[in-house]
C-alpha beads as a LAMMPS data file, in Angstrom:
LAMMPS data file: protein, C-alpha beads

319 atoms
318 bonds

1 atom types
1 bond types

-500.0 500.0 xlo xhi
-500.0 500.0 ylo yhi
-500.0 500.0 zlo zhi

Masses

1 110.0

Atoms # bond

1 1 1 214.344 -400.440 53.602
2 1 1 218.086 -400.760 53.082
3 1 1 220.781 -398.554 54.533
4 1 1 223.381 -396.804 52.416
5 1 1 226.175 -399.281 53.181
6 1 1 226.682 -401.958 50.551
7 1 1 226.128 -405.501 51.846
8 1 1 226.241 -408.751 49.943
9 1 1 223.129 -410.118 51.670
10 1 1 220.728 -409.264 54.484
11 1 1 220.767 -412.286 56.789
12 1 1 218.339 -412.971 59.638
13 1 1 220.046 -415.231 62.178
14 1 1 218.099 -417.070 64.880
15 1 1 220.120 -418.181 67.899
16 1 1 218.846 -420.760 70.362
17 1 1 218.528 -419.771 74.019
18 1 1 221.010 -422.556 74.687
19 1 1 223.686 -420.550 72.849
20 1 1 223.911 -418.476 76.042
21 1 1 223.406 -421.270 78.540
22 1 1 224.796 -424.725 77.852
23 1 1 223.351 -427.857 79.408
24 1 1 224.699 -428.340 82.937
25 1 1 225.720 -424.706 83.427
26 1 1 224.231 -422.806 86.376
27 1 1 223.131 -419.740 84.465
28 1 1 225.009 -417.039 86.353
29 1 1 225.403 -413.660 84.673
30 1 1 229.136 -414.277 84.273
31 1 1 228.605 -417.635 82.571
32 1 1 226.000 -416.348 80.133
33 1 1 228.008 -413.198 79.351
34 1 1 231.110 -415.284 78.601
35 1 1 229.053 -417.539 76.321
36 1 1 227.660 -414.450 74.582
37 1 1 231.136 -413.034 73.983
38 1 1 232.136 -416.274 72.231
39 1 1 228.891 -416.217 70.228
40 1 1 229.390 -412.569 69.251
41 1 1 232.871 -413.322 67.983
42 1 1 231.458 -415.955 65.629
43 1 1 228.571 -413.721 64.520
44 1 1 230.908 -410.866 63.678
45 1 1 232.684 -413.059 61.145
46 1 1 229.439 -412.954 59.167
47 1 1 229.299 -409.151 59.480
48 1 1 232.958 -408.888 58.471
49 1 1 232.212 -411.137 55.488
50 1 1 230.099 -408.356 54.032
51 1 1 226.632 -409.386 55.166
52 1 1 224.042 -407.297 57.000
53 1 1 223.150 -409.204 60.163
54 1 1 219.705 -409.091 61.794
55 1 1 219.442 -411.108 65.007
56 1 1 216.808 -412.891 66.997
57 1 1 217.148 -415.456 69.754
58 1 1 215.491 -418.049 71.934
59 1 1 214.892 -417.569 75.648
60 1 1 213.815 -420.983 76.957
61 1 1 216.341 -421.454 79.783
62 1 1 216.235 -417.783 80.783
63 1 1 212.469 -417.256 80.894
64 1 1 212.145 -420.577 82.720
65 1 1 214.583 -419.356 85.380
66 1 1 212.814 -415.996 85.705
67 1 1 209.431 -417.691 86.107
68 1 1 210.852 -420.042 88.761
69 1 1 212.332 -417.044 90.617
70 1 1 208.938 -415.338 90.541
71 1 1 207.155 -418.416 91.843
72 1 1 209.728 -419.057 94.578
73 1 1 209.520 -415.461 95.834
74 1 1 205.754 -415.038 95.464
75 1 1 205.364 -414.771 99.252
76 1 1 207.490 -411.585 99.323
77 1 1 206.976 -410.120 95.815
78 1 1 204.026 -410.639 93.440
79 1 1 204.437 -413.393 90.839
80 1 1 204.489 -411.783 87.376
81 1 1 202.527 -413.230 84.426
82 1 1 204.395 -415.321 81.879
83 1 1 204.294 -412.591 79.220
84 1 1 205.988 -410.198 81.669
85 1 1 208.663 -412.798 82.417
86 1 1 209.153 -413.107 78.665
87 1 1 209.664 -409.355 78.434
88 1 1 212.214 -409.530 81.249
89 1 1 214.148 -412.285 79.477
90 1 1 214.027 -410.450 76.165
91 1 1 215.432 -407.301 77.738
92 1 1 218.154 -409.205 79.578
93 1 1 219.302 -411.283 76.608
94 1 1 218.944 -408.401 74.165
95 1 1 221.039 -406.144 76.371
96 1 1 223.656 -408.882 76.750
97 1 1 223.816 -409.482 72.996
98 1 1 223.825 -405.812 72.022
99 1 1 226.516 -404.867 74.523
100 1 1 228.783 -407.798 73.676
101 1 1 228.508 -407.239 69.926
102 1 1 228.951 -403.451 70.181
103 1 1 231.992 -403.900 72.442
104 1 1 233.651 -406.252 69.992
105 1 1 232.840 -403.964 67.068
106 1 1 234.454 -401.067 68.947
107 1 1 237.614 -403.095 69.553
108 1 1 237.800 -403.709 65.807
109 1 1 237.370 -400.012 64.995
110 1 1 233.839 -400.515 63.618
111 1 1 231.322 -397.882 64.752
112 1 1 228.257 -400.010 63.958
113 1 1 225.871 -400.136 66.940
114 1 1 223.967 -403.240 67.950
115 1 1 220.552 -402.272 69.340
116 1 1 217.896 -404.349 71.074
117 1 1 214.187 -403.731 70.538
118 1 1 211.959 -405.426 73.106
119 1 1 209.327 -406.630 70.663
120 1 1 205.609 -407.316 71.072
121 1 1 204.329 -410.029 68.741
122 1 1 200.666 -409.872 67.786
123 1 1 198.760 -413.153 67.812
124 1 1 195.139 -413.885 66.993
125 1 1 192.630 -414.678 69.759
126 1 1 191.112 -417.123 67.242
127 1 1 194.360 -419.083 66.925
128 1 1 193.558 -422.794 67.504
129 1 1 196.534 -422.972 69.896
130 1 1 194.466 -421.208 72.559
131 1 1 192.077 -424.184 72.576
132 1 1 194.955 -426.673 72.634
133 1 1 197.797 -425.482 74.884
134 1 1 200.933 -427.601 74.501
135 1 1 203.948 -425.773 75.998
136 1 1 204.950 -426.681 79.589
137 1 1 206.335 -423.808 81.685
138 1 1 207.435 -423.124 85.238
139 1 1 208.029 -425.460 88.135
140 1 1 206.754 -428.976 88.807
141 1 1 203.715 -429.530 91.054
142 1 1 202.406 -432.604 92.842
143 1 1 199.047 -433.983 91.707
144 1 1 197.377 -432.398 94.758
145 1 1 198.983 -429.007 94.110
146 1 1 198.012 -429.196 90.434
147 1 1 194.363 -429.821 91.310
148 1 1 194.374 -426.767 93.573
149 1 1 196.043 -424.542 90.950
150 1 1 193.579 -425.626 88.260
151 1 1 190.611 -425.114 90.597
152 1 1 191.690 -421.661 91.771
153 1 1 193.184 -420.202 88.574
154 1 1 191.545 -422.083 85.693
155 1 1 194.984 -422.837 84.219
156 1 1 195.632 -426.031 82.275
157 1 1 198.122 -428.487 83.782
158 1 1 199.491 -431.800 82.537
159 1 1 201.893 -434.424 83.810
160 1 1 205.343 -433.962 82.296
161 1 1 207.310 -437.183 81.700
162 1 1 206.551 -438.591 85.147
163 1 1 208.323 -435.716 86.888
164 1 1 205.202 -433.967 88.150
165 1 1 202.602 -431.579 86.784
166 1 1 203.344 -428.314 84.987
167 1 1 201.268 -425.431 83.682
168 1 1 200.604 -425.747 79.933
169 1 1 200.239 -422.627 77.767
170 1 1 199.346 -422.041 74.099
171 1 1 201.890 -421.567 71.305
172 1 1 200.100 -419.344 68.757
173 1 1 201.420 -418.296 65.346
174 1 1 202.919 -414.774 65.062
175 1 1 200.988 -412.491 62.717
176 1 1 202.699 -409.084 63.196
177 1 1 205.187 -407.099 65.282
178 1 1 204.076 -403.896 67.023
179 1 1 207.602 -402.453 66.746
180 1 1 208.222 -403.432 63.093
181 1 1 208.521 -399.783 61.908
182 1 1 211.228 -399.204 64.537
183 1 1 213.097 -402.363 63.487
184 1 1 213.087 -401.192 59.869
185 1 1 214.160 -397.668 60.854
186 1 1 217.156 -398.955 62.821
187 1 1 218.206 -401.187 59.941
188 1 1 217.946 -398.234 57.572
189 1 1 220.179 -396.276 59.977
190 1 1 222.872 -398.946 59.693
191 1 1 222.451 -400.557 63.104
192 1 1 222.635 -404.273 63.853
193 1 1 219.226 -405.053 65.323
194 1 1 218.328 -407.663 67.938
195 1 1 214.551 -408.136 68.049
196 1 1 211.622 -410.490 68.700
197 1 1 213.640 -412.484 71.238
198 1 1 211.972 -415.672 72.419
199 1 1 209.471 -415.156 69.603
200 1 1 208.456 -411.805 71.093
201 1 1 206.038 -410.892 73.872
202 1 1 202.650 -412.345 72.868
203 1 1 199.954 -409.672 72.697
204 1 1 196.391 -409.412 71.455
205 1 1 195.219 -406.384 69.479
206 1 1 191.887 -405.149 70.821
207 1 1 189.050 -403.566 68.846
208 1 1 190.123 -400.051 69.918
209 1 1 193.651 -400.604 68.527
210 1 1 195.332 -401.086 71.913
211 1 1 197.324 -404.156 72.963
212 1 1 197.321 -406.477 75.959
213 1 1 199.707 -409.256 76.922
214 1 1 198.582 -412.870 76.927
215 1 1 200.213 -415.893 78.556
216 1 1 201.594 -417.926 75.671
217 1 1 204.901 -419.013 74.162
218 1 1 205.627 -418.075 70.557
219 1 1 207.985 -420.404 68.726
220 1 1 211.127 -418.355 68.090
221 1 1 211.865 -420.090 64.784
222 1 1 208.424 -419.312 63.325
223 1 1 208.847 -415.759 64.590
224 1 1 212.285 -415.606 62.943
225 1 1 210.694 -416.654 59.663
226 1 1 208.134 -413.863 59.937
227 1 1 210.858 -411.336 60.840
228 1 1 212.944 -412.441 57.857
229 1 1 209.989 -411.938 55.526
230 1 1 209.171 -408.524 57.029
231 1 1 212.705 -407.149 56.532
232 1 1 213.113 -408.699 53.054
233 1 1 215.995 -410.932 54.114
234 1 1 218.043 -412.716 51.479
235 1 1 218.708 -415.609 53.847
236 1 1 217.179 -417.058 56.996
237 1 1 219.784 -418.885 59.075
238 1 1 218.596 -420.952 62.031
239 1 1 221.481 -421.934 64.276
240 1 1 221.440 -425.079 66.361
241 1 1 223.905 -427.439 68.046
242 1 1 224.633 -429.473 64.907
243 1 1 225.959 -428.440 61.459
244 1 1 223.162 -430.227 59.555
245 1 1 219.560 -431.261 59.977
246 1 1 219.443 -435.060 59.791
247 1 1 217.042 -437.865 59.058
248 1 1 217.186 -441.068 61.116
249 1 1 218.891 -438.991 63.799
250 1 1 221.019 -440.865 66.321
251 1 1 220.655 -444.213 64.516
252 1 1 223.082 -446.175 62.326
253 1 1 221.131 -444.864 59.305
254 1 1 221.606 -441.191 60.251
255 1 1 222.039 -439.031 57.159
256 1 1 222.948 -435.351 56.934
257 1 1 220.634 -433.278 54.763
258 1 1 222.767 -431.001 52.590
259 1 1 221.121 -429.227 49.622
260 1 1 217.422 -430.110 49.593
261 1 1 214.274 -428.709 48.033
262 1 1 211.171 -427.604 49.901
263 1 1 209.299 -430.586 48.429
264 1 1 211.940 -432.982 49.763
265 1 1 211.804 -431.378 53.218
266 1 1 208.021 -431.529 53.251
267 1 1 208.231 -435.243 52.461
268 1 1 210.607 -435.756 55.398
269 1 1 208.208 -433.810 57.658
270 1 1 205.288 -435.967 56.511
271 1 1 207.348 -439.072 57.304
272 1 1 207.921 -437.856 60.876
273 1 1 211.669 -437.453 60.396
274 1 1 212.081 -434.505 62.792
275 1 1 211.473 -434.303 66.539
276 1 1 208.555 -432.040 67.439
277 1 1 210.356 -430.308 70.296
278 1 1 213.646 -429.599 68.551
279 1 1 214.290 -429.808 64.795
280 1 1 210.717 -429.793 63.467
281 1 1 209.911 -426.097 64.179
282 1 1 213.225 -425.095 62.589
283 1 1 212.418 -427.067 59.449
284 1 1 208.860 -425.692 59.274
285 1 1 210.117 -422.112 59.667
286 1 1 212.607 -422.601 56.847
287 1 1 209.975 -424.148 54.574
288 1 1 207.646 -421.182 55.155
289 1 1 210.418 -418.677 54.432
290 1 1 211.518 -420.348 51.196
291 1 1 207.949 -420.756 49.929
292 1 1 207.093 -417.131 50.738
293 1 1 210.247 -415.507 49.328
294 1 1 211.964 -417.887 46.908
295 1 1 215.161 -417.302 48.878
296 1 1 217.273 -419.945 50.571
297 1 1 217.045 -420.939 54.247
298 1 1 219.839 -422.637 56.170
299 1 1 220.020 -424.817 59.274
300 1 1 223.510 -425.148 60.694
301 1 1 225.695 -424.577 63.745
302 1 1 227.106 -421.243 64.883
303 1 1 230.668 -422.076 63.906
304 1 1 229.616 -423.375 60.476
305 1 1 227.527 -420.288 59.656
306 1 1 230.120 -418.431 57.555
307 1 1 230.753 -421.465 55.361
308 1 1 227.023 -422.215 55.217
309 1 1 226.330 -418.732 53.837
310 1 1 228.904 -419.498 51.150
311 1 1 226.925 -422.643 50.369
312 1 1 229.603 -425.146 51.340
313 1 1 228.042 -426.709 54.448
314 1 1 224.835 -426.782 56.452
315 1 1 221.365 -427.855 55.391
316 1 1 220.524 -425.608 52.426
317 1 1 216.776 -425.497 51.779
318 1 1 215.956 -424.256 48.280
319 1 1 212.733 -423.665 46.322

Bonds

1 1 1 2
2 1 2 3
3 1 3 4
4 1 4 5
5 1 5 6
6 1 6 7
7 1 7 8
8 1 8 9
9 1 9 10
10 1 10 11
11 1 11 12
12 1 12 13
13 1 13 14
14 1 14 15
15 1 15 16
16 1 16 17
17 1 17 18
18 1 18 19
19 1 19 20
20 1 20 21
21 1 21 22
22 1 22 23
23 1 23 24
24 1 24 25
25 1 25 26
26 1 26 27
27 1 27 28
28 1 28 29
29 1 29 30
30 1 30 31
31 1 31 32
32 1 32 33
33 1 33 34
34 1 34 35
35 1 35 36
36 1 36 37
37 1 37 38
38 1 38 39
39 1 39 40
40 1 40 41
41 1 41 42
42 1 42 43
43 1 43 44
44 1 44 45
45 1 45 46
46 1 46 47
47 1 47 48
48 1 48 49
49 1 49 50
50 1 50 51
51 1 51 52
52 1 52 53
53 1 53 54
54 1 54 55
55 1 55 56
56 1 56 57
57 1 57 58
58 1 58 59
59 1 59 60
60 1 60 61
61 1 61 62
62 1 62 63
63 1 63 64
64 1 64 65
65 1 65 66
66 1 66 67
67 1 67 68
68 1 68 69
69 1 69 70
70 1 70 71
71 1 71 72
72 1 72 73
73 1 73 74
74 1 74 75
75 1 75 76
76 1 76 77
77 1 77 78
78 1 78 79
79 1 79 80
80 1 80 81
81 1 81 82
82 1 82 83
83 1 83 84
84 1 84 85
85 1 85 86
86 1 86 87
87 1 87 88
88 1 88 89
89 1 89 90
90 1 90 91
91 1 91 92
92 1 92 93
93 1 93 94
94 1 94 95
95 1 95 96
96 1 96 97
97 1 97 98
98 1 98 99
99 1 99 100
100 1 100 101
101 1 101 102
102 1 102 103
103 1 103 104
104 1 104 105
105 1 105 106
106 1 106 107
107 1 107 108
108 1 108 109
109 1 109 110
110 1 110 111
111 1 111 112
112 1 112 113
113 1 113 114
114 1 114 115
115 1 115 116
116 1 116 117
117 1 117 118
118 1 118 119
119 1 119 120
120 1 120 121
121 1 121 122
122 1 122 123
123 1 123 124
124 1 124 125
125 1 125 126
126 1 126 127
127 1 127 128
128 1 128 129
129 1 129 130
130 1 130 131
131 1 131 132
132 1 132 133
133 1 133 134
134 1 134 135
135 1 135 136
136 1 136 137
137 1 137 138
138 1 138 139
139 1 139 140
140 1 140 141
141 1 141 142
142 1 142 143
143 1 143 144
144 1 144 145
145 1 145 146
146 1 146 147
147 1 147 148
148 1 148 149
149 1 149 150
150 1 150 151
151 1 151 152
152 1 152 153
153 1 153 154
154 1 154 155
155 1 155 156
156 1 156 157
157 1 157 158
158 1 158 159
159 1 159 160
160 1 160 161
161 1 161 162
162 1 162 163
163 1 163 164
164 1 164 165
165 1 165 166
166 1 166 167
167 1 167 168
168 1 168 169
169 1 169 170
170 1 170 171
171 1 171 172
172 1 172 173
173 1 173 174
174 1 174 175
175 1 175 176
176 1 176 177
177 1 177 178
178 1 178 179
179 1 179 180
180 1 180 181
181 1 181 182
182 1 182 183
183 1 183 184
184 1 184 185
185 1 185 186
186 1 186 187
187 1 187 188
188 1 188 189
189 1 189 190
190 1 190 191
191 1 191 192
192 1 192 193
193 1 193 194
194 1 194 195
195 1 195 196
196 1 196 197
197 1 197 198
198 1 198 199
199 1 199 200
200 1 200 201
201 1 201 202
202 1 202 203
203 1 203 204
204 1 204 205
205 1 205 206
206 1 206 207
207 1 207 208
208 1 208 209
209 1 209 210
210 1 210 211
211 1 211 212
212 1 212 213
213 1 213 214
214 1 214 215
215 1 215 216
216 1 216 217
217 1 217 218
218 1 218 219
219 1 219 220
220 1 220 221
221 1 221 222
222 1 222 223
223 1 223 224
224 1 224 225
225 1 225 226
226 1 226 227
227 1 227 228
228 1 228 229
229 1 229 230
230 1 230 231
231 1 231 232
232 1 232 233
233 1 233 234
234 1 234 235
235 1 235 236
236 1 236 237
237 1 237 238
238 1 238 239
239 1 239 240
240 1 240 241
241 1 241 242
242 1 242 243
243 1 243 244
244 1 244 245
245 1 245 246
246 1 246 247
247 1 247 248
248 1 248 249
249 1 249 250
250 1 250 251
251 1 251 252
252 1 252 253
253 1 253 254
254 1 254 255
255 1 255 256
256 1 256 257
257 1 257 258
258 1 258 259
259 1 259 260
260 1 260 261
261 1 261 262
262 1 262 263
263 1 263 264
264 1 264 265
265 1 265 266
266 1 266 267
267 1 267 268
268 1 268 269
269 1 269 270
270 1 270 271
271 1 271 272
272 1 272 273
273 1 273 274
274 1 274 275
275 1 275 276
276 1 276 277
277 1 277 278
278 1 278 279
279 1 279 280
280 1 280 281
281 1 281 282
282 1 282 283
283 1 283 284
284 1 284 285
285 1 285 286
286 1 286 287
287 1 287 288
288 1 288 289
289 1 289 290
290 1 290 291
291 1 291 292
292 1 292 293
293 1 293 294
294 1 294 295
295 1 295 296
296 1 296 297
297 1 297 298
298 1 298 299
299 1 299 300
300 1 300 301
301 1 301 302
302 1 302 303
303 1 303 304
304 1 304 305
305 1 305 306
306 1 306 307
307 1 307 308
308 1 308 309
309 1 309 310
310 1 310 311
311 1 311 312
312 1 312 313
313 1 313 314
314 1 314 315
315 1 315 316
316 1 316 317
317 1 317 318
318 1 318 319
C-alpha cells in the first residue's frame, strides 16, 4: 500500500544498534540521544532526496544492558525474560528514533510523523535454531555458577572466548510480523515507520491463534529483509560502520565490493569471505531480498547512504 505522496523509491533502512552507542561509550540516555540526533540528520537527507523511508534497527548493546540490569537487581525486582527485555529495548530505541526524527522534521517545516511500532516477530517452533542455540546473552558466569544455572533452569551455557560462561539462546528465522497490517496502514497514512527493532520480539503462534514470547534473538538483518519484502520496498539498505562490504578484510589484499551480482556474492559466501558475527548476516539478508524481489540491495555506511541510493558508492547487490 502506497500513500498519496509521490516518492522516488520506498527504502527500508536497517541501522545497527551501534549507531546509537559507539564502542567505549557508557550508554547514558544523553549519549545515545545525541548519537540518534546525528543519525536522524543523516537519515533525513534520504527523505529530503525524495525517498520514502522505512526504518528498522539493531538493539544488541541496549538489550544486553537491560538484561544485565535485570540480573543485577534480581534480588529486589524479578528478572524479566529475554523476550521482555527485547521489548523494552525496542520501545526505548523506537521512541528515541521517532522523537528525534519528528523533532528534526518539525524544525524543517515538515509535518511528517515518525512512529514506532513495537513489533512481535513470529518464528516457528520447528526452526532448527531451537535445537542449536548459538547467540550468547547476558552476563558472564564462572564454571561453578554455570553448572548451577544449567541444573536449575535447563538453559544452555557455553564458554565465551575464555571470559567465562554465558547463556546461549536460539536465533530462529522470522516468518511473519503480528503488527504487519498496522505497519502498512501507517505507511499508507504517510508516516515514517520504525518497526521490528532488534529483529522484533520473538513469539510463537499457538494452535488457538494466540501468541506467546520465547527466549531467542532474531537477526535484525534477516528481519529487515523480510520487512522490506512485506512492504514492497524498492531498495533494502543495510547500514554498517564501513562504506563497502569487503573480501580479504583487514589484510593487504582487502578489496571493496562495489557492483556485484547475487551469484558473485554467493560465491564469496561459499568461500568464507565474510565474518559470521558481523558482515555475513548482512550479505545473506541482501541476497535473499534481491532473489525474492529482483530489486537492488545495498550495504554501506550511514553517511554514504544518499550517494549509495544514487548508485555511486556502497556495495550494490544486483540480480
